[in-house]
N, C-alpha and C positions, 0 to 999 in steps of 0.2 A: 884556152881560148872562148869565147862566147860565141855561139852562131848568132844571126840574125834572126832566127827561131826563136831560139833560146832566150834574146833580150826581150819577145814578144811575150815568151811566156811568164818573164818576170816581171813587166807590166800588167800583165792580165791579172796576177795575183799580188800586184804591190795595192795598199790600199787607196780607196778612192777619192780624187780631188776634184776640189774647186778651185778657180780663182775669184778671191771674193775680197771687194773695195773695201766694205767694212759692214759692223754687224752692230746695231744699236736700238736705244727703247727710244720711243716718241710716241705722241700722240698718230692717229690714224689722219691725216689730212684730207682722205679723199674717199670718195665710192660708200657704199650701204656702210661701213667702218668707219667711217667718220666720227673723231671724237674718241675711238678705243684705244687708250694703252696697247701699242702693238709693237713689235721687238721683228724690226728692218733686215733683213739679208739679204745686201747687193752685190749683184755678180757683178764683177769686171765682164767689159765688151758689149760691143753694139756694133750690128752691119748697117745702122741708120746712121745719117748725120743731118738731123730735124735743125733748118735754122732755128727754133726756139728751144733747142732741149738745156735744162736746166741741171741736169747731170753728166756733161761732158767730160769729167774730171775721172767718172768712171769709164772712158771709153780704152786705159789704157793702164798698166800698172796692176794694184790690188797683188795679193797675196793667197801662194794656193795652200790650201787649207784641206785637211781630209774631214771627211764628211761625218768622222765621229767625232772629229774637233769643232766644228761648227755646230753640232745638236749641243754639243757640251755647251757651248758658247748664249746657245740661244735658253737650253732650260736653265743658265744660271740667272736670268733676267726674272722667271716664273709669273712668267706673261702667259696666256693663255694665247691670243691674237699674234700669229705671225704673216709677216707680206714678202713674199722672192718677189722680188725685184732687182734694177738693172740702172742702165746698161739694159740689153736685152736678154733676159735670164736663158733662154728658150735656146739661145746663140751655144749653150755649154751641155752638152749631150747628159752632162750626170748632173745637171739642174731635174729633169725628172724622177730619180732616186732620191734627193734630196728632199723634195716635195712629198713624195710616199714618207721618207723617213718621218719627217715632220709629225705628218696627218698619222700614224703609228702612233709616233710619242705624246700623243694626244690635242695637240695643237690644230686651234681654227686658221687655216689656212689658207690666204689669198696669192694668188700668182698676176702682178702685172705686165702683163707684154704685147707688142704692137701689133700684136696680129700682121705681122713681115712674116714670120715662121710656122708653121703648123703648129697644133695644136693636138693633134691627135698623140696619144698617148700621155696626157694630162691626167693625174689622179682625179676620178670623179669626184675622189673628194674635197678636191683644192675650186675654190670659186676665183672664176677666174676673170681680169679685169682686163678687155681688149680695147689696146688705143690706137682707133682705125687712124689714119693719119689724113690730116686733109691737106688741098693744094696749098696752103701756105707755108707750111713747112717742108715740101721741096721734095718729101719722100710719098707722095700720095701713092706713085707706082707699085710702091714696094707691098700695097692692102694685098693679103690672101681670104679674099670676099667668100672662101671655098670652107672656109674656118668658120662661118658664122652659122653651119649647118651643125657643127660641132661642138657648139656652144650649149650649156645647159639653160633652163630656163631659170634657174640661182645664181647663173652668170650676168655679167655687164659689159655693155659698150660705153665706151668713152669717145668725145670728140673733142680735141682743142681748137679752138675760132679765133682766127688770128684776122678776123674780116670779115665784110658782110658778105662775099662770094662764099667763104670757108662756109657759112652757116648754110645758105642757101644749097650749096654741093650737100652739106651733113643732111639736110631734111629732103632730099635727092634720095639718096640712098637708105634715110630710114622709112622711105615710103618705099624704095624698091622691095627691101628684102622684110617690110614691115617689124622692122625691127621693135616698133615701141608698143607690139602685141604680143613680144615674144621674148622680151626683156624690159630689162632697167638700161634706159639709156641718158648717158650722163654728160651735159654740155658744160666745156669749163672756158675761161676768157685766156686769151696770150695778155700777160698783166705789161701797162704798157702800151695796147694794141686796140685791143678792144673794151669798153667800159662794162664793168657788171650792169651799167642804167642798159646801157645801149644792148646788151645780151638778154636780158631778161626779157625788154618790149620784144625783139624778136621771134623770142621762146612761147609765150604769148597769142602772140601773132602766127603764130605758125601753124596753129590749135593740136598739137598732137603732144604725147602725153613723153615729155623729155624733162629731167631731170636738171635745174641747172644747180651748180655748186661753181666754188671757191677752195683752192687750195689752203686749207686750216693751218697748217704747219709754215704757211709764209707768210698769212696774216699774224703769228703769232711771232716767229723768229726770223723772216722774211729768207735769205734765200741762203740761207748758213749749212754747210755741209753737215750732219748727223744730228738732223732735225726733219 
C-alpha cells in the first residue's frame, strides 16, 4: 500500500510536465522580433479574462507533455527563435524550467506574460514581453507594477489600446514609471475598436517614445489558431 508520503516522492521523481495547447511555427507578429520565423509554445490556462482576449481557446484543455517531449518538438522545427506564450504561461510553475531548458538548448527565447504574476525567477537570458492590462480589458487591477523593476533594458512592455481612455491611462503609467526611457514600449490597437490611424495620431501627439505595432500574423492569417 502506497502512503501519502510515498505518493509525493513518486510525483517528485516523475518527469516534469506542462499542459500545452499547441506548439507551432509561424512568423512572430509582435515585439522586437516581429517578422522572424518563430516556434510558439502555447501553455494552457490563464487566471485573467480580458474582454478582448484572442486566445480564449487556451484557457482550458491542452495536453500534458513532458519537458523532454516539448524540447524535442521545438527542436524538430530547426528554428532559433522560440516564444513561450499562453494563456498566461507563468501560471504553470514548470514554465520556469522550460524557459531555462530552451535557453540551454541554444534558442533565442521570449516570454509573453500579462504582468499579473511575478516574473521573478525568469531566466535572465529570456526576453520578457509584459502586457500591462488597460482598463478596457477588465483586468487592469491585476497588474503587478512591482514587476517593472524586475525587467531588463532588453525587455519590452506592451499596452493593448481599446479606447482613447486606455491610451491616456497608458501614457500616465509610462510617465509615472519612465518606461519609455527604460524599455521599448509597444502600443497595439484592439482590432475593430481603435483604428490604426487614430492610434498613430495619439502616439505622435503624446511626445513619448512609443512604438506603434499591429499584429502581423493577424494581417496575414486573420485570427486563425496555429498562426
